[in-house]
C-alpha positions as CSV (number, residue, x, y, z in Angstrom):
1,M,24.8,44.2,57.9
2,E,22.1,44.8,60.5
3,F,20.2,46.4,57.5
4,L,20.6,43.3,55.2
5,A,19.8,40.9,58.4
6,D,16.3,43.1,58.6
7,Y,15.8,42.8,54.8
8,A,16.7,39.3,54.2
9,G,13.8,38.7,57.3
10,F,11.5,40.6,55.6
11,L,11.9,38.6,51.9
12,I,11.7,35.4,54.1
13,R,8.5,36.8,55.5
14,L,6.7,37.9,52.1
15,L,7.9,34.5,50.2
16,S,6.3,32.6,53.0
17,I,2.9,34.4,52.7
18,A,3.3,34.1,49.0
19,L,3.5,30.5,48.9
20,I,0.2,30.1,51.6
21,I,-1.6,32.3,49.2
22,L,-0.6,30.0,46.0
23,L,-1.2,27.0,48.3
24,I,-5.2,28.2,49.2
25,V,-6.2,29.3,45.5
26,A,-4.4,25.9,44.6
27,V,-6.8,24.2,47.0
28,I,-9.8,26.1,46.2
29,S,-8.9,25.3,42.2
30,S,-8.5,22.1,42.8
31,S,-11.9,21.3,45.2
32,K,-13.9,22.6,42.1
33,G,-12.1,21.1,39.3
34,N,-11.2,17.5,41.3
35,K,-15.0,16.4,39.4
36,A,-14.1,16.6,36.0
37,R,-10.6,15.3,36.5
38,K,-10.6,12.3,34.8
39,G,-7.8,9.1,34.9
40,S,-6.2,8.1,31.4
41,L,-6.8,4.8,29.5
42,S,-3.6,3.9,27.9
43,V,-3.1,0.5,25.1
44,T,-0.4,-0.9,24.5
45,K,0.4,-3.6,21.3
46,L,2.4,-6.2,23.0
47,N,3.4,-8.2,19.6
48,E,5.4,-4.9,18.7
49,G,7.3,-5.3,21.6
50,Y,7.8,-9.0,21.4
51,D,8.7,-8.4,17.5
52,A,11.1,-5.7,18.2
53,M,13.0,-8.1,21.2
54,K,13.0,-10.9,18.7
55,S,14.7,-8.5,16.2
56,E,17.2,-7.0,18.4
57,L,18.7,-10.4,19.5
58,R,18.6,-11.4,15.3
59,K,21.1,-8.4,14.7
60,Q,23.2,-9.2,17.9
61,L,23.4,-13.0,17.1
62,L,23.8,-13.2,13.1
63,D,26.9,-12.3,11.0
64,K,25.9,-10.3,8.2
65,K,25.1,-12.5,5.9
66,S,22.9,-14.6,7.5
67,L,21.4,-11.3,9.6
68,K,20.8,-9.8,5.9
69,K,19.0,-13.3,4.9
70,S,17.2,-13.1,7.9
71,L,15.9,-9.7,7.7
72,K,14.6,-10.5,3.8
73,A,12.8,-13.4,5.0
74,L,11.5,-11.3,7.9
75,K,10.5,-9.0,5.4
76,K,8.5,-11.4,3.2
77,E,7.3,-12.8,6.3
78,K,6.3,-9.1,7.4
79,K,4.3,-8.5,4.1
80,Q,2.4,-12.0,4.2
81,R,1.0,-11.5,7.4
82,L,-0.1,-7.6,6.4
83,K,-2.1,-9.3,4.0
84,T,-3.4,-11.7,6.2
85,D,-4.2,-8.7,8.7
86,E,-6.3,-7.2,5.9
87,K,-8.0,-10.2,5.5
88,R,-8.5,-10.6,8.9
89,E,-10.0,-6.8,9.1
90,E,-12.5,-7.7,6.9
91,A,-13.4,-10.4,8.8
92,S,-13.0,-9.3,12.5
93,K,-9.4,-9.7,13.4
94,K,-9.6,-11.4,16.8
95,R,-7.8,-9.7,19.9
96,V,-6.7,-10.7,23.5
97,Y,-7.1,-7.7,26.0
98,V,-4.4,-8.1,28.9
99,I,-5.3,-6.6,32.3
100,D,-3.1,-6.2,35.4
101,F,-4.5,-6.8,39.0
102,D,-2.0,-6.6,41.6
103,G,-3.6,-6.8,44.7
104,D,-3.1,-5.9,48.2
105,M,-4.7,-6.1,51.8
106,K,-8.1,-3.7,50.4
107,A,-7.7,-4.6,46.7
108,S,-7.3,-0.9,45.9
109,A,-6.6,-1.9,42.1
110,V,-10.3,-2.7,41.7
111,N,-10.8,0.8,41.1
112,S,-8.8,0.8,38.0
113,M,-9.5,-2.8,37.2
114,R,-13.4,-1.6,36.9
115,E,-12.6,1.3,34.4
116,E,-10.2,-1.4,32.3
117,I,-13.4,-3.7,31.9
118,T,-15.5,-1.2,31.1
119,A,-13.2,0.1,28.1
120,V,-13.0,-3.5,26.9
121,L,-16.3,-4.6,26.7
122,S,-17.4,-1.4,25.0
123,V,-15.6,-3.4,22.0
124,A,-15.0,-7.1,23.0
125,T,-16.5,-9.7,21.1
126,S,-17.5,-13.9,22.1
127,D,-14.5,-14.0,19.3
128,D,-11.7,-12.4,22.0
129,E,-10.5,-13.3,25.2
130,V,-9.5,-11.2,28.0
131,V,-6.6,-12.4,30.1
132,V,-6.2,-11.4,33.5
133,R,-2.7,-11.5,35.1
134,L,-3.4,-12.2,38.5
135,E,-1.4,-11.4,42.0
136,S,-2.8,-11.2,45.2
137,P,-3.0,-13.0,48.9
138,G,-6.1,-11.7,49.9
139,G,-7.4,-9.3,51.6
140,V,-10.6,-7.7,53.1
141,V,-13.8,-9.2,51.8
142,H,-16.0,-6.4,50.4
143,G,-12.6,-5.3,48.6
144,Y,-12.5,-8.8,46.8
145,G,-16.0,-9.5,46.7
146,L,-16.2,-6.6,44.4
147,A,-13.2,-7.2,42.3
148,A,-14.6,-10.6,41.8
149,S,-18.2,-9.3,40.6
150,Q,-15.7,-7.2,38.5
151,L,-14.4,-10.2,36.3
152,Q,-18.1,-11.7,36.9
153,R,-19.3,-8.8,34.0
154,I,-16.9,-10.0,31.6
155,R,-18.6,-13.8,32.1
156,D,-22.0,-12.0,31.8
157,K,-21.4,-10.4,28.3
158,G,-19.7,-13.7,26.7
159,V,-16.3,-12.6,26.4
160,P,-14.2,-15.9,27.3
161,L,-11.7,-14.8,30.6
162,T,-8.5,-16.3,31.7
163,V,-6.8,-15.8,34.8
164,T,-3.2,-16.7,34.8
165,V,-1.4,-16.2,38.2
166,D,2.5,-16.8,38.2
167,K,3.3,-16.2,42.1
168,V,0.2,-16.1,44.3
169,A,-3.6,-16.1,43.9
170,A,-4.7,-16.5,47.9
171,S,-8.0,-16.6,49.6
172,G,-9.6,-13.3,47.5
173,G,-7.1,-13.5,45.0
174,Y,-8.5,-17.0,44.4
175,M,-11.8,-15.8,44.8
176,M,-11.1,-13.8,41.8
177,A,-9.5,-16.1,40.0
178,C,-12.4,-18.8,40.5
179,V,-14.3,-16.7,38.5
180,A,-12.8,-17.4,35.0
181,D,-13.4,-20.1,32.3
182,K,-9.6,-21.0,32.7
183,I,-7.1,-20.8,35.1
184,I,-3.7,-20.8,34.3
185,A,-0.9,-21.3,37.2
186,A,3.0,-21.5,37.1
187,P,4.5,-24.4,38.6
188,F,5.4,-22.7,41.9
189,A,2.4,-20.2,42.2
190,I,0.6,-20.1,45.2
191,L,-3.4,-21.3,44.5
192,G,-6.2,-21.8,47.6
193,S,-6.3,-20.2,50.9
194,I,-10.2,-20.6,51.1
195,G,-10.8,-19.7,54.3
196,V,-11.4,-16.2,56.3
197,V,-8.7,-14.8,59.4
198,A,-9.5,-11.7,62.0
199,Q,-7.4,-11.2,64.6
200,V,-8.3,-8.8,67.1
201,P,-5.6,-7.4,69.5
202,N,-6.9,-6.5,73.4
203,V,-5.2,-4.5,75.7
204,H,-7.8,-4.0,78.3
205,R,-5.6,-5.7,81.0
206,L,-2.8,-3.2,80.6
207,L,-5.2,-0.7,80.7
208,D,-6.7,-1.6,83.7
209,K,-3.7,-1.7,85.4
210,S,-3.1,1.6,84.9
211,N,-6.3,2.7,86.3
212,I,-7.6,3.7,82.9
213,D,-11.6,3.7,81.8
214,V,-12.9,3.0,78.4
215,E,-16.5,3.1,77.7
216,L,-18.1,1.6,74.7
217,H,-22.1,2.3,74.3
218,T,-24.1,1.0,71.2
219,A,-27.3,0.5,70.1
220,G,-27.9,-2.9,68.9
221,K,-26.9,-6.1,70.7
222,Y,-24.2,-7.1,68.6
223,K,-23.3,-3.4,66.8
224,R,-19.6,-4.6,68.5
225,T,-19.1,-8.0,69.2
226,L,-15.1,-7.7,70.1
227,T,-13.3,-4.6,71.1
228,M,-9.6,-3.5,71.3
229,L,-9.8,-1.6,74.5
230,G,-12.9,-3.1,76.5
231,E,-13.2,-6.3,78.2
232,N,-14.2,-8.5,75.7
233,T,-17.3,-11.3,76.7
234,D,-17.3,-15.2,76.2
235,E,-21.0,-14.1,73.8
236,G,-19.3,-11.5,71.6
237,R,-16.6,-13.9,70.9
238,E,-18.8,-16.7,70.2
239,K,-21.1,-13.8,67.7
240,F,-17.3,-13.3,66.3
241,K,-17.0,-16.9,66.0
242,Q,-20.0,-17.0,63.7
243,D,-20.0,-14.1,61.8
244,L,-16.6,-15.8,60.4
245,E,-18.1,-19.1,60.0
246,S,-20.8,-17.5,58.0
247,T,-18.1,-15.8,55.8
248,H,-16.4,-18.6,55.1
249,E,-19.8,-20.7,53.4
250,L,-20.9,-17.7,52.0
251,F,-17.0,-17.8,50.4
252,K,-17.3,-21.7,49.4
253,R,-21.1,-21.1,47.9
254,F,-19.8,-18.6,45.4
255,V,-15.7,-20.7,44.6
256,S,-18.6,-24.2,44.0
257,K,-20.8,-22.2,41.8
258,N,-18.2,-20.7,39.8
259,R,-16.2,-24.1,39.9
260,P,-18.4,-27.1,40.3
261,V,-15.5,-29.6,39.6
262,L,-14.1,-28.8,43.3
263,D,-14.8,-30.8,46.3
264,I,-15.3,-27.7,48.1
265,E,-15.5,-29.3,51.6
266,E,-11.8,-31.2,50.6
267,I,-10.4,-27.7,49.9
268,A,-12.0,-24.9,51.7
269,T,-9.9,-25.8,54.6
270,G,-7.5,-22.8,54.6
271,E,-4.3,-24.6,53.1
272,T,-2.2,-23.6,49.6
273,W,-1.2,-26.0,47.2
274,Y,1.8,-24.7,44.4
275,G,0.5,-24.9,40.7
276,S,1.4,-28.4,40.0
277,E,-0.5,-29.8,42.7
278,A,-3.4,-27.2,42.1
279,I,-4.2,-29.2,38.8
280,E,-5.3,-32.4,40.8
281,N,-7.5,-30.9,43.2
282,H,-8.8,-28.7,40.2
283,L,-7.8,-25.5,41.5
284,A,-6.8,-24.7,38.1
285,D,-6.6,-26.1,34.6
286,E,-3.0,-26.0,33.0
287,V,0.3,-25.0,34.6
288,M,2.2,-22.5,32.4
289,T,3.8,-18.7,32.8
290,S,1.6,-16.2,32.0
291,D,4.4,-15.2,29.0
292,S,4.1,-19.0,27.8
293,Y,0.4,-18.3,27.2
294,L,-0.1,-15.3,25.4
295,E,3.2,-16.1,23.4
296,G,0.5,-18.6,21.9
297,F,-1.4,-15.5,20.4
298,Y,1.1,-13.2,18.9
299,A,1.0,-15.0,15.6
300,D,-2.7,-14.8,15.1
301,Y,-3.8,-12.0,17.5
302,D,-3.5,-8.2,18.1
303,V,-2.1,-9.0,22.0
304,L,-3.2,-5.6,23.4
305,Q,-2.5,-4.1,27.2
306,V,-5.2,-2.3,28.5
307,S,-4.2,-0.4,31.2
308,Y,-5.9,2.8,33.7
309,Q,-4.1,5.3,35.4
310,E,-6.5,7.1,38.2
311,P,-6.0,10.8,38.9
312,K,-4.0,11.8,41.7
313,P,-5.3,13.6,44.7
314,F,-4.3,17.3,45.0
315,T,-1.9,16.7,48.1
316,E,-0.4,13.6,46.7
317,R,0.5,15.5,43.3
318,L,2.0,18.2,45.6
319,G,3.7,15.6,47.9
320,L,2.0,17.0,51.1
321,S,-0.2,13.6,51.5
322,V,2.4,11.9,54.2
323,L,-0.3,10.0,55.9
324,S,-1.4,8.5,52.6
325,A,2.3,7.2,51.8
326,V,2.8,5.6,54.9
327,E,-0.9,4.1,54.2
328,H,0.8,2.9,51.2
329,K,4.3,1.8,52.3
330,A,2.3,0.0,54.9
331,T,0.2,-1.7,53.0
332,G,2.5,-3.1,50.6
333,W,5.2,-4.2,53.6
334,L,2.0,-6.1,55.1
335,T,1.5,-7.8,51.5
336,K,4.8,-8.7,50.6
337,I,5.0,-10.4,54.1
338,L,1.8,-12.6,53.1
339,N,3.1,-13.4,49.8
340,S,6.0,-14.7,51.4
341,K,4.2,-16.9,53.7
342,G,1.4,-17.6,51.3
343,Y,-1.4,-16.3,52.7
């Protein structure tokens, strides 16, 4: 028995060493190959899924005689559509490109969206249309500023751009939406929140009671206006507020430029409005769900959903990136809270 225990211990140590070696080799090879790794672009024709559902529902609802008659009519319709499609091919068939943006606090989805837009703009013409299904309660200024700039690329190319909002496009989310030629909002979608907010917790008094000193050294008078650990000053608070106001003014100018029909001073109060109300103050152009809007194209257009999948980091693929997973969950949790509160 003692021999078996020693042998088992030896095997475990040997296996551990082998795993460590494999991990080291994998990390080295990954670091060399990461630069060459690219994501994948997928294109789904939404018309086909729509037709398949319609056909399946007919099968379930109709009796044999009616189904036979319906299928015959459908076959005739399909044949006619193919002829029409061939004619359209000669005259360059029109397409609607659908891009989904599900925004978090950091606007992380912009990394995929920029690739999707690049792909679409390589083939799209002014006869086509890009529809962005946007959902976001907003987040960091620089992230959503970049996201809005990516949508501006579509406008600059002369391709019609429509943004649909089924749930929320607030703050940075609305910064993106306002770039569009047309904004479609569901009846209870939340739009607006044209304002800027910042919150800085401060534990200086708690540290002071515990006789803990925090030293902060900066080069530049306003390098750090407010701090979490040190004692904040009235001058620092005033500068911090000025920075917020400057950002707000920049936000207002951006929205005004893209939607000049707005009374910016009236709506740039940080308030939000539901879709039906947003029409009245020109935050949106039509009240409709994204599904209803896209259904209008299925008969005459190729409706193509374009999606780019980013390559996952090596550590994440191995399931070792615990911090990344925690950060992702925390960001998602915070985004859901903001969504529910309508920020």
